[in-house]
C-alpha positions, 0 to 999 in steps of 0.5 A, a space after each residue: 499499499 505505501 508503494 502505491 502511495 510513492 507512486 501516486 505522490 509522484 504521478 501527483 507531482 509530476 502533474 504539477 510540474 507539468 501544469 505549472 509549466 505553461 504559467 512559468 513560461 507567461 509569467 517569465 515572459 511577463 517579468 523578463 521579455 514582455 511582449 516581445 523582445 528580439 535576441 530573447 527566448 525563455 526555455 522552461 525546464 521541468 525535472 521529475 524524477 527521469 523524466 524532463 519536460 522542456 518548453 521553448 518560446 523564442 521570436 521568429 526574428 531569433 530562428 530565421 532572421 524575419 519576425 513577419 509570418 513566412 509569405 514567400 517560398 524562400 520564407 516557408 523553406 527557412 521555417 521548416 529547415 528551422 522546425 527540422 533543427 529544432 525538433 532534435 531536441 537532444 543536439 540543440 540542447 546537450 545532456 550529460 552522456 551519462 544521464 543516458 537521455 532520450 527524447 520522447 516526443 518534440 513538437 515545434 510550432 511557427 505562430 504569430 505571437 500571443 498578444 499580453 491581455 490589454 494588448 490589441 487580438 492577433 484578429 484585430 490586426 489592421 491589413 498592412 500591420 506588422 504582424 510578428 511570429 514565434 517559435 514554440 518547441 515542447 519536448 519531453 525526455 526520459 533520461 536512465 540515470 537522471 542523477 547525471 544531469 548536472 548540466 545543459 549545453 546548447 548549440 541554440 545561439 550557433 544555430 540560430 543567429 538572432 539567438 542572444 540570450 535564453 532565460 532560464 526557469 528550472 523547477 524540480 521537487 526540490 524547488 525552482 531556479 533561474 538563470 541565463 543562458 548566452 552566446 557568452 556562456 551556452 552553458 547551465 550548471 544543474 548541480 544540485 537541483 535534483 
């Protein structure tokens, strides 16, 4: 019976972390990015047991070099190429080999930037008014040895010329941590967060 209740507690903790991810992303965007800042993206990471959930939100300008919704064939091809790169999460965000991680799921979208409450609604865009696009990626990763998840390195900045900074929010059963990854410091120390 104790084993069932420990499993149930772990499942509830996982669910709480997953439910908190979108709220953390929105809170981080309001606090650190505002509605739209070129060069800056947000990476939310939730770690519970052997599961890692990640969510990346970045302006289209950072990823493909333009901020409007793709209209030409070349722009659409650039978006598809970027989506393919971002889908390979363990290439973009490298976890320690000793953690024996594998990607379970990856979903990458390019979409019109979502406006915050109080801003004009996307549906009210006037003809000729610029529209901003953003990339939104979600990932699920399983690690056989999660105790070895002691850091994270990224090639995000070398793969995407416009990216300058990622505001990172890490949530684990031990609590929440905020950090930044930059072109000059494309790594994150996760020692002690597990």
